[in-house]
Backbone as JSON Lines, residues from 0, in Angstrom:
{"i":0,"aa":"X","n":[-4.97,-28.75,-11.27],"ca":[-6.01,-28.18,-12.08],"c":[-6.66,-29.31,-12.87]}
{"i":1,"aa":"X","n":[-7.95,-29.38,-12.88],"ca":[-8.7,-30.38,-13.63],"c":[-9.34,-29.7,-14.82]}
{"i":2,"aa":"X","n":[-9.07,-30.23,-16.0],"ca":[-9.67,-29.67,-17.2],"c":[-11.05,-30.28,-17.4]}
{"i":3,"aa":"X","n":[-11.98,-29.53,-17.93],"ca":[-13.34,-30.06,-18.11],"c":[-13.38,-31.2,-19.11]}
{"i":4,"aa":"X","n":[-14.26,-32.14,-18.85],"ca":[-14.45,-33.28,-19.74],"c":[-15.77,-33.06,-20.48]}
{"i":5,"aa":"X","n":[-15.74,-33.27,-21.78],"ca":[-16.95,-33.09,-22.56],"c":[-17.33,-34.41,-23.23]}
{"i":6,"aa":"X","n":[-18.56,-34.78,-23.1],"ca":[-19.11,-35.92,-23.82],"c":[-19.75,-35.36,-25.08]}
{"i":7,"aa":"X","n":[-19.26,-35.77,-26.23],"ca":[-19.74,-35.22,-27.51],"c":[-21.23,-35.43,-27.69]}
{"i":8,"aa":"X","n":[-21.8,-36.48,-27.1],"ca":[-23.23,-36.75,-27.25],"c":[-24.09,-35.79,-26.43]}
{"i":9,"aa":"X","n":[-23.5,-35.18,-25.4],"ca":[-24.26,-34.29,-24.52],"c":[-24.2,-32.83,-24.96]}
{"i":10,"aa":"X","n":[-23.34,-32.5,-25.91],"ca":[-23.18,-31.11,-26.33],"c":[-24.23,-30.77,-27.36]}
{"i":11,"aa":"X","n":[-24.94,-29.73,-27.09],"ca":[-25.95,-29.23,-28.03],"c":[-25.31,-28.07,-28.8]}
{"i":12,"aa":"X","n":[-25.47,-28.07,-30.08],"ca":[-24.8,-27.09,-30.94],"c":[-25.15,-25.66,-30.57]}
{"i":13,"aa":"X","n":[-26.38,-25.4,-30.13],"ca":[-26.76,-24.03,-29.81],"c":[-26.23,-23.57,-28.46]}
{"i":14,"aa":"X","n":[-25.78,-24.48,-27.59],"ca":[-25.28,-24.11,-26.27],"c":[-23.77,-24.3,-26.13]}
{"i":15,"aa":"X","n":[-23.14,-24.82,-27.15],"ca":[-21.71,-25.12,-27.06],"c":[-20.89,-23.84,-27.17]}
{"i":16,"aa":"X","n":[-19.88,-23.74,-26.28],"ca":[-18.94,-22.63,-26.34],"c":[-17.54,-23.2,-26.35]}
{"i":17,"aa":"X","n":[-16.68,-22.66,-27.15],"ca":[-15.31,-23.18,-27.17],"c":[-14.62,-22.93,-25.84]}
{"i":18,"aa":"X","n":[-13.79,-23.85,-25.43],"ca":[-13.02,-23.71,-24.2],"c":[-11.7,-23.03,-24.54]}
{"i":19,"aa":"X","n":[-11.38,-22.0,-23.81],"ca":[-10.13,-21.27,-24.03],"c":[-9.11,-21.81,-23.02]}
{"i":20,"aa":"X","n":[-8.44,-22.89,-23.42],"ca":[-7.51,-23.56,-22.5],"c":[-6.38,-22.66,-22.06]}
{"i":21,"aa":"X","n":[-5.88,-21.8,-22.93],"ca":[-4.79,-20.92,-22.54],"c":[-5.21,-19.94,-21.45]}
{"i":22,"aa":"X","n":[-6.49,-19.59,-21.42],"ca":[-6.97,-18.69,-20.37],"c":[-7.06,-19.41,-19.02]}
{"i":23,"aa":"X","n":[-7.08,-20.73,-19.05],"ca":[-7.19,-21.52,-17.82],"c":[-5.85,-21.7,-17.12]}
{"i":24,"aa":"X","n":[-4.75,-21.46,-17.84],"ca":[-3.42,-21.64,-17.27],"c":[-2.85,-20.29,-16.88]}
{"i":25,"aa":"X","n":[-2.5,-20.15,-15.64],"ca":[-1.9,-18.92,-15.13],"c":[-0.39,-19.12,-14.98]}
{"i":26,"aa":"X","n":[0.37,-18.04,-15.02],"ca":[1.83,-18.13,-14.93],"c":[2.27,-18.86,-13.67]}
{"i":27,"aa":"X","n":[1.62,-18.61,-12.54],"ca":[2.02,-19.23,-11.28],"c":[1.69,-20.73,-11.23]}
{"i":28,"aa":"X","n":[0.94,-21.24,-12.19],"ca":[0.61,-22.66,-12.25],"c":[1.57,-23.46,-13.12]}
{"i":29,"aa":"X","n":[2.47,-22.79,-13.82],"ca":[3.35,-23.47,-14.76],"c":[4.2,-24.52,-14.06]}
{"i":30,"aa":"X","n":[4.62,-24.27,-12.84],"ca":[5.41,-25.24,-12.09],"c":[4.65,-26.52,-11.8]}
{"i":31,"aa":"X","n":[3.33,-26.49,-11.89],"ca":[2.51,-27.68,-11.63],"c":[2.33,-28.54,-12.88]}
{"i":32,"aa":"X","n":[2.86,-28.14,-13.99],"ca":[2.71,-28.89,-15.24],"c":[3.85,-29.9,-15.37]}
{"i":33,"aa":"X","n":[3.94,-30.8,-14.41],"ca":[5.05,-31.74,-14.32],"c":[5.13,-32.65,-15.53]}
{"i":34,"aa":"X","n":[4.02,-33.24,-15.93],"ca":[4.06,-34.16,-17.06],"c":[4.46,-33.43,-18.34]}
{"i":35,"aa":"X","n":[3.95,-32.22,-18.51],"ca":[4.34,-31.42,-19.68],"c":[5.85,-31.19,-19.67]}
{"i":36,"aa":"X","n":[6.38,-30.83,-18.51],"ca":[7.82,-30.6,-18.38],"c":[8.61,-31.86,-18.7]}
{"i":37,"aa":"X","n":[8.13,-33.01,-18.22],"ca":[8.8,-34.28,-18.5],"c":[8.79,-34.58,-20.0]}
{"i":38,"aa":"X","n":[7.66,-34.32,-20.66],"ca":[7.56,-34.53,-22.11],"c":[8.52,-33.61,-22.86]}
{"i":39,"aa":"X","n":[8.58,-32.37,-22.41],"ca":[9.47,-31.39,-23.04],"c":[10.93,-31.84,-22.91]}
{"i":40,"aa":"X","n":[11.33,-32.25,-21.71],"ca":[12.7,-32.71,-21.5],"c":[13.01,-33.97,-22.31]}
{"i":41,"aa":"X","n":[12.06,-34.89,-22.37],"ca":[12.27,-36.12,-23.14],"c":[12.41,-35.8,-24.63]}
{"i":42,"aa":"X","n":[11.66,-34.84,-25.11],"ca":[11.81,-34.41,-26.51],"c":[13.19,-33.84,-26.76]}
{"i":43,"aa":"X","n":[13.67,-33.02,-25.82],"ca":[15.01,-32.45,-25.95],"c":[16.09,-33.52,-25.86]}
{"i":44,"aa":"X","n":[15.86,-34.54,-25.05],"ca":[16.84,-35.63,-24.93],"c":[16.96,-36.38,-26.25]}
{"i":45,"aa":"X","n":[15.82,-36.68,-26.87],"ca":[15.84,-37.47,-28.1],"c":[16.22,-36.65,-29.33]}
{"i":46,"aa":"X","n":[15.85,-35.4,-29.37],"ca":[16.15,-34.52,-30.5],"c":[16.71,-33.2,-29.97]}
{"i":47,"aa":"X","n":[17.97,-33.19,-29.54],"ca":[18.53,-31.96,-28.97],"c":[18.56,-30.83,-30.01]}
{"i":48,"aa":"X","n":[18.35,-29.6,-29.57],"ca":[18.36,-28.48,-30.51],"c":[19.74,-28.26,-31.13]}
{"i":49,"aa":"X","n":[20.78,-28.7,-30.45],"ca":[22.15,-28.6,-30.94],"c":[22.74,-30.0,-30.87]}
{"i":50,"aa":"X","n":[23.06,-30.61,-32.02],"ca":[23.58,-31.98,-32.03],"c":[25.04,-32.05,-31.6]}
{"i":51,"aa":"X","n":[25.81,-31.02,-31.92],"ca":[27.22,-30.98,-31.54],"c":[27.51,-29.63,-30.92]}
{"i":52,"aa":"X","n":[28.34,-29.66,-29.87],"ca":[28.73,-28.41,-29.24],"c":[29.66,-27.64,-30.16]}
{"i":53,"aa":"X","n":[29.91,-26.41,-29.8],"ca":[30.92,-25.63,-30.51],"c":[32.27,-26.3,-30.28]}
{"i":54,"aa":"X","n":[33.18,-26.15,-31.2],"ca":[34.52,-26.72,-31.01],"c":[35.25,-25.97,-29.92]}
{"i":55,"aa":"X","n":[36.0,-26.73,-29.15],"ca":[36.78,-26.17,-28.05],"c":[38.24,-26.54,-28.28]}
{"i":56,"aa":"X","n":[39.13,-25.58,-28.09],"ca":[40.56,-25.88,-28.21],"c":[41.17,-25.8,-26.81]}
{"i":57,"aa":"X","n":[41.92,-26.84,-26.47],"ca":[42.52,-26.92,-25.14],"c":[43.67,-25.93,-25.02]}
{"i":58,"aa":"X","n":[43.74,-25.25,-23.89],"ca":[44.79,-24.27,-23.63],"c":[45.96,-24.9,-22.86]}
{"i":59,"aa":"X","n":[45.72,-26.11,-22.32],"ca":[46.77,-26.84,-21.61],"c":[46.49,-28.33,-21.7]}
{"i":60,"aa":"X","n":[47.48,-29.14,-21.4],"ca":[47.3,-30.59,-21.4],"c":[46.38,-30.99,-20.25]}
{"i":61,"aa":"X","n":[45.46,-31.93,-20.54],"ca":[44.5,-32.4,-19.53],"c":[44.36,-33.91,-19.66]}
{"i":62,"aa":"X","n":[44.24,-34.6,-18.53],"ca":[43.91,-36.02,-18.53],"c":[42.63,-36.19,-17.73]}
{"i":63,"aa":"X","n":[41.62,-36.76,-18.35],"ca":[40.33,-36.97,-17.69],"c":[39.91,-38.42,-17.89]}
{"i":64,"aa":"X","n":[39.71,-39.12,-16.79],"ca":[39.33,-40.55,-16.86],"c":[40.3,-41.36,-17.7]}
{"i":65,"aa":"X","n":[41.57,-41.04,-17.62],"ca":[42.57,-41.78,-18.37],"c":[42.69,-41.37,-19.82]}
{"i":66,"aa":"X","n":[41.91,-40.39,-20.24],"ca":[41.93,-39.91,-21.62],"c":[42.73,-38.61,-21.68]}
{"i":67,"aa":"X","n":[43.78,-38.59,-22.48],"ca":[44.65,-37.42,-22.56],"c":[44.23,-36.5,-23.69]}
{"i":68,"aa":"X","n":[44.14,-35.23,-23.36],"ca":[43.87,-34.19,-24.36],"c":[45.05,-33.23,-24.29]}
{"i":69,"aa":"X","n":[45.69,-33.0,-25.42],"ca":[46.89,-32.17,-25.46],"c":[46.54,-30.71,-25.77]}
{"i":70,"aa":"X","n":[47.38,-29.84,-25.28],"ca":[47.26,-28.42,-25.59],"c":[47.2,-28.26,-27.11]}
{"i":71,"aa":"X","n":[46.23,-27.48,-27.61],"ca":[46.05,-27.25,-29.03],"c":[45.06,-28.2,-29.69]}
{"i":72,"aa":"X","n":[44.72,-29.32,-29.0],"ca":[43.71,-30.23,-29.55],"c":[42.35,-29.55,-29.52]}
{"i":73,"aa":"X","n":[41.54,-29.79,-30.54],"ca":[40.18,-29.26,-30.53],"c":[39.2,-30.43,-30.57]}
{"i":74,"aa":"X","n":[38.07,-30.23,-29.97],"ca":[37.05,-31.28,-29.96],"c":[35.69,-30.64,-29.77]}
{"i":75,"aa":"X","n":[34.65,-31.42,-30.05],"ca":[33.28,-30.99,-29.77],"c":[32.56,-32.16,-29.12]}
{"i":76,"aa":"X","n":[31.44,-31.88,-28.48],"ca":[30.68,-32.9,-27.74],"c":[29.44,-33.27,-28.55]}
{"i":77,"aa":"X","n":[29.2,-34.55,-28.69],"ca":[28.05,-35.06,-29.42],"c":[26.85,-35.12,-28.46]}
{"i":78,"aa":"X","n":[25.99,-34.11,-28.51],"ca":[24.84,-34.01,-27.6],"c":[23.84,-35.15,-27.8]}
{"i":79,"aa":"X","n":[23.67,-35.57,-29.04],"ca":[22.72,-36.65,-29.3],"c":[23.17,-37.93,-28.61]}
{"i":80,"aa":"X","n":[24.45,-38.23,-28.71],"ca":[24.95,-39.46,-28.08],"c":[24.91,-39.39,-26.57]}
{"i":81,"aa":"X","n":[25.07,-38.21,-25.99],"ca":[24.91,-38.09,-24.55],"c":[23.5,-38.48,-24.13]}
{"i":82,"aa":"X","n":[22.51,-38.05,-24.9],"ca":[21.12,-38.3,-24.57],"c":[20.63,-39.69,-24.91]}
{"i":83,"aa":"X","n":[21.43,-40.45,-25.65],"ca":[21.01,-41.81,-26.02],"c":[22.04,-42.85,-25.59]}
{"i":84,"aa":"X","n":[22.9,-42.5,-24.67],"ca":[23.93,-43.4,-24.17],"c":[23.28,-44.56,-23.4]}
{"i":85,"aa":"X","n":[23.42,-45.8,-23.86],"ca":[22.78,-46.93,-23.18],"c":[23.33,-47.22,-21.79]}
{"i":86,"aa":"X","n":[24.48,-46.63,-21.45],"ca":[25.01,-46.79,-20.09],"c":[24.34,-45.83,-19.11]}
{"i":87,"aa":"X","n":[23.68,-44.8,-19.63],"ca":[23.02,-43.8,-18.8],"c":[21.5,-43.88,-18.84]}
{"i":88,"aa":"X","n":[20.94,-44.43,-19.93],"ca":[19.49,-44.4,-20.13],"c":[18.95,-45.81,-20.37]}
{"i":89,"aa":"X","n":[17.89,-46.17,-19.68],"ca":[17.16,-47.4,-19.97],"c":[16.37,-47.2,-21.25]}
{"i":90,"aa":"X","n":[16.44,-48.14,-22.16],"ca":[15.7,-48.08,-23.41],"c":[15.83,-46.68,-24.06]}
{"i":91,"aa":"X","n":[17.04,-46.29,-24.39],"ca":[17.29,-44.91,-24.85],"c":[16.55,-44.49,-26.11]}
{"i":92,"aa":"X","n":[16.12,-45.42,-26.96],"ca":[15.45,-45.05,-28.2],"c":[13.94,-44.88,-28.05]}
{"i":93,"aa":"X","n":[13.4,-45.15,-26.87],"ca":[11.96,-45.0,-26.64],"c":[11.64,-43.64,-26.02]}
{"i":94,"aa":"X","n":[10.51,-43.08,-26.38],"ca":[10.04,-41.82,-25.8],"c":[9.32,-42.14,-24.49]}
{"i":95,"aa":"X","n":[9.97,-41.85,-23.37],"ca":[9.43,-42.16,-22.04],"c":[9.58,-40.94,-21.13]}
{"i":96,"aa":"X","n":[8.58,-40.07,-21.08],"ca":[8.68,-38.87,-20.24],"c":[8.94,-39.18,-18.77]}
{"i":97,"aa":"X","n":[8.57,-40.38,-18.3],"ca":[8.78,-40.71,-16.9],"c":[10.26,-40.82,-16.54]}
{"i":98,"aa":"X","n":[11.17,-40.73,-17.51],"ca":[12.6,-40.7,-17.21],"c":[12.95,-39.54,-16.29]}
{"i":99,"aa":"X","n":[12.14,-38.5,-16.33],"ca":[12.42,-37.3,-15.56],"c":[11.58,-37.24,-14.28]}
{"i":100,"aa":"X","n":[10.95,-38.34,-13.93],"ca":[10.18,-38.46,-12.69],"c":[11.01,-39.29,-11.71]}
{"i":101,"aa":"X","n":[11.4,-38.7,-10.59],"ca":[12.27,-39.37,-9.63],"c":[11.67,-40.66,-9.07]}
{"i":102,"aa":"X","n":[10.36,-40.86,-9.19],"ca":[9.71,-42.07,-8.68],"c":[9.72,-43.21,-9.7]}
{"i":103,"aa":"X","n":[10.14,-42.94,-10.91],"ca":[10.11,-43.92,-11.99],"c":[11.38,-44.77,-12.03]}
{"i":104,"aa":"X","n":[11.24,-46.02,-12.46],"ca":[12.43,-46.87,-12.63],"c":[13.33,-46.34,-13.75]}
{"i":105,"aa":"X","n":[12.79,-45.56,-14.66],"ca":[13.56,-45.01,-15.77],"c":[14.4,-43.8,-15.36]}
{"i":106,"aa":"X","n":[14.23,-43.34,-14.15],"ca":[14.97,-42.17,-13.67],"c":[16.45,-42.5,-13.46]}
{"i":107,"aa":"X","n":[16.75,-43.76,-13.18],"ca":[18.12,-44.18,-12.9],"c":[18.77,-44.81,-14.13]}
{"i":108,"aa":"X","n":[20.06,-45.06,-14.04],"ca":[20.78,-45.72,-15.13],"c":[20.41,-47.2,-15.15]}
{"i":109,"aa":"X","n":[20.75,-47.92,-16.21],"ca":[20.47,-49.36,-16.24],"c":[21.09,-50.12,-15.07]}
{"i":110,"aa":"X","n":[22.2,-49.61,-14.52],"ca":[22.82,-50.28,-13.37],"c":[22.19,-49.85,-12.04]}
{"i":111,"aa":"X","n":[21.17,-48.98,-12.1],"ca":[20.46,-48.56,-10.9],"c":[21.08,-47.38,-10.17]}
{"i":112,"aa":"X","n":[22.06,-46.73,-10.78],"ca":[22.72,-45.58,-10.15],"c":[22.1,-44.28,-10.65]}
{"i":113,"aa":"X","n":[22.45,-43.21,-9.95],"ca":[22.0,-41.88,-10.36],"c":[22.71,-41.52,-11.67]}
{"i":114,"aa":"X","n":[21.99,-40.9,-12.56],"ca":[22.52,-40.53,-13.86],"c":[23.55,-39.4,-13.74]}
{"i":115,"aa":"X","n":[24.55,-39.43,-14.62],"ca":[25.52,-38.35,-14.68],"c":[24.79,-37.07,-15.07]}
{"i":116,"aa":"X","n":[25.02,-35.96,-14.37],"ca":[24.28,-34.73,-14.69],"c":[24.51,-34.23,-16.12]}
{"i":117,"aa":"X","n":[25.61,-34.6,-16.75],"ca":[25.89,-34.16,-18.1],"c":[25.29,-35.08,-19.16]}
{"i":118,"aa":"X","n":[24.62,-36.14,-18.75],"ca":[23.99,-37.02,-19.74],"c":[22.75,-36.38,-20.35]}
{"i":119,"aa":"X","n":[22.22,-35.34,-19.71],"ca":[21.13,-34.55,-20.27],"c":[21.53,-33.08,-20.21]}
{"i":120,"aa":"X","n":[22.07,-32.59,-21.31],"ca":[22.53,-31.21,-21.4],"c":[22.17,-30.65,-22.76]}
{"i":121,"aa":"X","n":[20.86,-30.5,-23.04],"ca":[20.46,-30.15,-24.41],"c":[20.97,-28.8,-24.9]}
{"i":122,"aa":"X","n":[21.31,-27.88,-24.01],"ca":[21.75,-26.56,-24.45],"c":[23.23,-26.33,-24.16]}
{"i":123,"aa":"X","n":[23.94,-27.38,-23.8],"ca":[25.36,-27.25,-23.46],"c":[26.17,-26.66,-24.6]}
{"i":124,"aa":"X","n":[25.82,-27.02,-25.82],"ca":[26.61,-26.55,-26.96],"c":[26.09,-25.29,-27.6]}
{"i":125,"aa":"X","n":[25.05,-24.67,-27.02],"ca":[24.42,-23.53,-27.66],"c":[25.04,-22.21,-27.34]}
């Protein structure tokens, strides 16, 4: 969809009509708003709606990646740190919507690998 371009010098006050941009977007076109979606996701990455997950108490002993969690231990997940982890994100403090574009160099981790799916989980703790 191409939005109209207006040159302020060409608009005559008596012929000008406001553009109703919301009327130009149909529900079936929402999937085509890729850049908007990327901006939305990047905003959620940098400022997650939930900074910490709800506390979880372990029901049994677990070892994950060499880290032991004992039955009865409670913990929560820091959503902000997941979204700004320098091992998962190139230039994590910059607002770069192209991080969510598979064709962008920012789509991968600094080591060039595919990002962990849990590195972007803005609603995981909600």
